[in-house]
NUTIFI-540390 format. One record per residue (C-alpha): residue number from 1; residue in three letters; x, y, z. Coordinates in steps of 0.001 Angstrom, whole numbers, plus 524288, in hexadecimal, padded with zeros to 5 digits. Layout:
num;residuo;xx;yy;zz
NUM;ALA;X;Y;Z
...
//
This chain:
num;residuo;xx;yy;zz
1;MET;AEA3A;1DDED;A67ED
2;ARG;AF30A;1E963;A6D11
3;GLU;AF5A6;1ED09;A5FD8
4;LEU;AE870;1EB81;A5B55
5;LEU;AE49F;1F349;A65E6
6;HIS;AED02;1FEC1;A61D8
7;SER;AE930;1FFBD;A54CF
8;ASN;ADA98;200A4;A5962
9;GLU;ADF6D;20BD9;A60FF
10;CYS;AE6B4;212C3;A56D6
11;PHE;ADACC;210A8;A4C55
12;SER;AD210;212ED;A55CB
13;PRO;AD241;222D8;A5598
14;LYS;AD202;22180;A464C
15;SER;AC3FF;21B3E;A4593
16;GLN;ABF4B;22309;A4EDB
17;SER;AC418;22FD9;A452C
18;GLU;ABDC4;2277E;A3AB8
19;SER;AB010;22555;A4161
20;SER;AAEF1;231D4;A46E3
21;THR;AB14F;23927;A3868
22;SER;AA9A1;2308B;A30F6
23;PRO;A9B5E;23425;A375A
24;PRO;A9CFA;2437A;A3168
25;ALA;AA126;23E07;A250C
26;LEU;A937B;23626;A250A
27;SER;A8C92;240EB;A29E7
28;VAL;A9004;24A66;A1EDE
29;SER;A8C69;23F66;A14AE
30;SER;A8127;23E16;A1B44
31;SER;A7EB5;24A5A;A1B88
32;LYS;A81DE;24DB0;A0DDB
33;HIS;A7994;2431C;A09D0
34;ARG;A6C78;24973;A11CC
35;SER;A70D1;25774;A0983
36;ARG;A7014;2502F;9FC9D
37;GLN;A63E0;24A0C;9FF73
38;ALA;A5CD8;2551A;A0458
39;ASN;A6235;25C2B;9F666
40;LYS;A5B57;25281;9F106
41;LYS;A4EC8;25398;9F7C1
42;TYR;A4DD4;262E0;9F5B8
43;GLU;A50FB;261EB;9E7AD
44;ALA;A44EF;2589A;9E6AC
45;PHE;A3EB3;26036;9EEB5
46;GLN;A4105;26D31;9E4FA
47;GLY;A3E3F;26323;9DB4C
48;ASP;A3057;2625B;9DDDB
49;ALA;A2DD2;26CE2;9E234
50;THR;A3020;2729E;9D46B
51;PHE;A2995;26B23;9CFC6
52;LEU;A1D30;26D69;9D59D
53;GLY;A1DA4;27A57;9D3D1
54;ARG;A1ECD;2798D;9C51E
55;GLU;A1567;26DFC;9C4A6
56;LEU;A0A32;274A3;9CB3A
57;PRO;A078B;27F2C;9C0D6
58;MET;A08E4;27525;9B884
59;ILE;9FDDB;26EC0;9BF85
60;THR;9F2DF;27A62;9C04B
61;CYS;9F6A4;27D59;9B288
62;ALA;9F303;27029;9ACF4
63;ILE;9E758;27054;9B6DC
64;GLU;9E194;27C94;9AEFF
65;GLY;9E564;27771;9A243
66;GLN;9DEB1;268D9;9A341
67;LEU;9D18A;26E4B;9A79F
68;SER;9CD3F;27409;99BEE
69;GLY;9C002;2702B;99D30
70;GLN;9C0ED;260E7;999BF
71;ASP;9B810;257CC;9A0F9
72;ASP;9C293;24D43;9A566
73;HIS;9C318;24704;9B111
74;VAL;9D120;24053;9AEB2
75;LEU;9D6C1;24ED8;9ACDC
76;ARG;9CD28;255B3;9B963
77;LEU;9D501;2490E;9C2A6
78;SER;9DF75;24C4C;9BB88
79;VAL;9E042;25CA8;9C003
80;GLU;9D95E;25825;9CD94
81;GLU;9E6CE;250D0;9D0BD
82;LEU;9EFDA;25BE5;9CA40
83;ARG;9E84D;26610;9D374
84;GLN;9EAC7;25E0E;9DDE9
85;ILE;9F8BD;25E97;9DBEC
86;ALA;9F975;26A9D;9D858
87;ARG;9F514;26E63;9E57C
88;ASP;9FDBE;2643F;9ED03
89;MET;A0727;26D3E;9E548
90;GLU;A04C4;27A5B;9E775
91;ASP;A0291;274FA;9F7C7
92;CYS;A10ED;26EFF;9F70A
93;ILE;A166C;2789B;9EFA8
94;ASP;A10B7;28447;9F934
95;ARG;A1843;27AEB;A02C3
96;ILE;A2588;27CAA;9FC78
97;THR;A256C;289E1;9FC7F
98;TYR;A2128;28B6A;A0B11
99;LEU;A2C3F;283B0;A0EBB
100;ALA;A3691;28A5E;A04F0
101;SER;A31B8;297DA;A0B92
102;TRP;A3411;29218;A18DF
103;LYS;A4069;28DD4;A1626
104;GLN;A45B4;299B2;A1090
105;GLN;A4018;2A1E8;A1C7D
106;LEU;A47C9;29A85;A2567
107;PRO;A5350;2A011;A2E8D
108;TRP;A613B;29F57;A2D61
109;TYR;A6068;29608;A3AAA
110;HIS;A5647;28D2A;A3709
111;ILE;A5F8F;28590;A2A28
112;ARG;A5958;2774D;A2C6D
113;GLU;A4B53;27663;A2ACD
114;PRO;A41D1;2717B;A343C
115;ILE;A3E3E;26459;A323D
116;LYS;A31E4;26791;A2FE0
117;LYS;A33E9;26C56;A2555
118;LYS;A3D42;26444;A1F60
119;LYS;A32FA;25A29;A1FC6
120;SER;A297F;26622;A19A8
121;PHE;A32B3;265C9;A0CD3
122;THR;A324F;254F1;A0DE1
123;GLU;A24AE;254D6;A0BE2
124;LEU;A2522;25E46;A0382
125;GLY;A2F45;256BC;9FA53
126;LYS;A24E8;24A3A;9FB33
127;GLN;A1984;25247;9F8F5
128;MET;A1F6C;256C8;9ED03
129;GLY;A23BB;24A41;9E889
130;ARG;A1634;243C8;9E8DF
131;LEU;A10A8;25225;9E298
132;ARG;A1A29;24CD3;9D6E3
133;LYS;A1542;23F3B;9D47E
134;GLN;A0982;24425;9D5A1
135;LEU;A0979;24CAF;9CAB2
136;GLU;A10CF;24072;9C2D0
137;GLU;A046B;23715;9C63B
138;ALA;9FACD;24134;9C146
139;HIS;A0077;243E7;9B41A
140;GLN;A02BB;236E4;9B3AB
141;ARG;9F454;233D1;9B6ED
142;ARG;9F0CF;23EF7;9ACB3
143;GLU;9F83F;2389B;9A2C5
144;ARG;9F265;229E5;9A48D
145;TYR;9E345;22EF9;9A465
146;CYS;9E771;23A7B;99915
147;VAL;9DBE1;23A22;990DC
148;SER;9DF81;24047;981BD
149;ARG;9D57E;24C28;97CCD
150;PRO;9D6E0;25131;96FD8
151;ALA;9DD45;25F14;97138
152;LEU;9D42D;26C5B;97412
153;PRO;9D426;278CE;96DA8
154;LEU;9DBEF;281E7;973B1
155;SER;9D239;28B9A;9751B
156;SER;9C243;288A0;978A2
157;SER;9C066;29394;96C9B
158;GLU;9C351;28899;9628D
159;TYR;9B5AC;281F0;965D7
160;TYR;9AA0B;283AE;95E71
161;VAL;99E4C;28200;966AF
162;PRO;9905F;28240;962F8
163;PRO;9887F;28BE1;96928
164;GLU;97E9E;2816B;96CA3
165;ASP;98788;279BE;9736B
166;LEU;98B8E;28531;97CAD
167;VAL;98733;2828A;98C21
168;GLY;988CD;28CF2;99668
169;LEU;98D0D;2997F;98D86
170;GLN;97FB5;2A022;98AD2
171;VAL;9818A;2A6EC;99865
172;PRO;98E5E;2AE77;996FE
173;LEU;98BEC;2B049;9887D
174;GLU;9802A;2B7B3;98A1D
175;GLU;9882C;2BF4C;99410
176;LEU;9945E;2C0B9;98D5D
177;LYS;98999;2C7C5;980AB
178;ASN;98343;2D163;98B1D
179;HIS;99045;2D63B;98DAB
180;LEU;9953B;2D765;98051
181;SER;987E9;2DE55;97C8A
182;GLU;989D7;2E741;98A46
183;GLN;9989E;2EC16;98245
184;GLU;991F6;2EDA4;97601
185;GLU;98850;2F6E0;97D6F
186;LEU;9925E;2FD97;98604
187;LYS;99D03;2FF7A;97993
188;GLN;9A832;2FB36;9848B
189;LEU;9B37B;2F208;982DF
190;LYS;9B052;2E59F;98CB6
191;VAL;9B897;2DAC2;98EF3
192;ILE;9AF0E;2CCC1;99149
193;ALA;9B8A0;2C091;99840
194;ILE;9B151;2B392;9970C
195;VAL;9BA09;2AA27;9A1B3
196;GLY;9B768;29DD3;9A476
197;PHE;9BD3F;28E5D;9A51C
198;CYS;9C554;28A60;999CD
199;GLY;9B904;28202;991B4
200;SER;9B058;2897B;997CC
201;GLY;9AB97;28F03;98B61
202;LYS;9AF54;29EE4;98ABE
203;THR;9B66C;29D68;97C6A
204;VAL;9A7CC;2991E;978AD
205;LEU;9A15B;2A235;98118
206;ALA;9AA69;2AC75;97B11
207;GLN;9A648;2A6CA;96CDE
208;GLU;9978C;2A71A;96D38
209;LEU;999FD;2B60F;97162
210;TYR;9A244;2B9EC;966D6
211;ASN;997D1;2B35B;95F00
212;SER;98B9A;2BB00;96481
213;GLU;98303;2C3DE;96066
214;VAL;98718;2CC64;96A1E
215;GLY;9963B;2C9DB;96857
216;THR;993CF;2CC63;956E6
217;LYS;98C6D;2D95C;9588B
218;PHE;99A44;2E276;95B7D
219;ASP;99B9F;2EAB1;950DE
220;SER;9A4B1;2F5F0;94C4D
221;LYS;9A49E;302D2;94DA4
222;GLU;9A2C7;30C72;9406E
223;GLY;9B0C8;30CA9;93815
224;THR;9B4AE;2FFBD;93D7B
225;LYS;9B6AF;2F244;937B1
226;SER;9BC4C;2EA25;94341
227;LYS;9B83E;2DDAE;946F3
228;ILE;9AF05;2DCC3;950D8
229;GLN;9B19E;2CF0E;95791
230;THR;9BFA9;2C90A;95B27
231;TRP;9C070;2BB3A;960C3
232;VAL;9CFC5;2BA46;965D5
233;SER;9D62A;2B043;96B2A
234;ALA;9DFEB;2B4FE;97461
235;GLU;9E3AF;2A71D;97A04
236;GLY;9F14E;2A613;97D73
237;MET;9F2F2;2B224;973A8
238;HIS;9FD23;2BBC8;974DE
239;PRO;9F7E0;2C9B9;978E6
240;MET;9FFA0;2CE2B;96E5B
241;LYS;9FAFC;2C5B2;9654D
242;LEU;9EC93;2C6E3;96B61
243;LEU;9EB9C;2D530;9672A
244;LYS;9F067;2D1BB;9595D
245;GLU;9E5B6;2C886;95925
246;MET;9D9B2;2D10C;95DF0
247;HIS;9E01B;2DC60;95451
248;GLN;9DDA6;2D347;94893
249;ASN;9D13C;2CCF8;94D45
250;LEU;9CBB3;2DBE3;9518B
251;GLU;9D1AE;2DDE1;9419A
252;ILE;9D6A8;2EAC9;946F2
253;PRO;9E10C;2F092;93DEC
254;SER;9EDFF;2E9E4;9432E
255;PRO;9F6AA;2F746;944F6
256;LEU;A02CE;2F905;94021
257;THR;A0B5F;2F522;94E21
258;SER;A065E;2E983;951B6
259;ASN;A09C8;2EB3E;96227
260;GLY;A0183;2E8C2;96E1C
261;ARG;9FBFA;2F6B5;97042
262;GLN;9F862;2FB21;963F9
263;LEU;9F10B;2EC57;961F0
264;THR;9EA2B;2F02F;96EDD
265;LYS;9E776;2FEF9;96B64
266;ASP;9E06D;2FB62;95EBC
267;GLN;9D6DD;2F104;9654B
268;LYS;9D3E0;2FAA6;96F9C
269;ASP;9D1AC;30550;9642F
270;HIS;9C93D;2F8DB;95CF3
271;LEU;9C034;2F516;968FD
272;ASN;9BE1B;303A0;96B1B
273;ASN;9B93A;3062A;95C06
274;ASN;9B2C7;2F8C1;95C0E
275;SER;9A829;2EF17;9623D
276;THR;9B099;2E40C;960BE
277;PHE;9AEA7;2D87C;967F1
278;SER;9B9EE;2D037;96B6B
279;ILE;9BC40;2C139;972D1
280;LEU;9CA64;2BBC5;976CC
281;ILE;9C96E;2AF0B;97B1A
//
């Protein structure tokens, strides 16, 4: 019994030493684990923020590209859903920007973030996850109910619309004719812009004006044999290529050096010597 007690006394300091050293080891391990979890959360947070930042302009472009005058109820519902998601994404990105700027402005003695700000970042992370899921669901819905349509021409100028089928263009057509008549009387350069939504009939209106009696009455001055009417499609065309196209349509003699400055000068001289009606679409 004495030996047993003696043995216990001998070993008891060692056991106390082991028990006293074990909590710090567990604390370090727990701290590393929490640090790894925090890093993973931050990487996921940063990834979601980057995803939303790149996705938002794509949604805006998709909305503008899809609403091209088509009366499609499924398309309109899809666009409305995308608009709502885009608004939520804008709010979320604004909050991320605010919190990021707030964190950078912290003084050196406020290293640890307040609990309220930590909750804000946590809520933002959850919100970004929900937005990402909503985008995927919106895409899946659009795919499920998408109706295939024949491909449309790139430009509405490829359509021919009979004059008797034109509706609502008579008033603006008369106004444009009056503008052209005033220009012919004043003998001055005049630029008229026809603006409107896609599919509203801008090209058809310009074509009717081009073929009208006012558009065909322009004539050249004596001693010149240049074309008095030109129609140039400038959509997606490089400025230099556009100048060459106009040069060719106006039937101006090509210069030896086809640089932009020379082409511009020749076309200005042509406009000063001729009454020309040109339409760029």
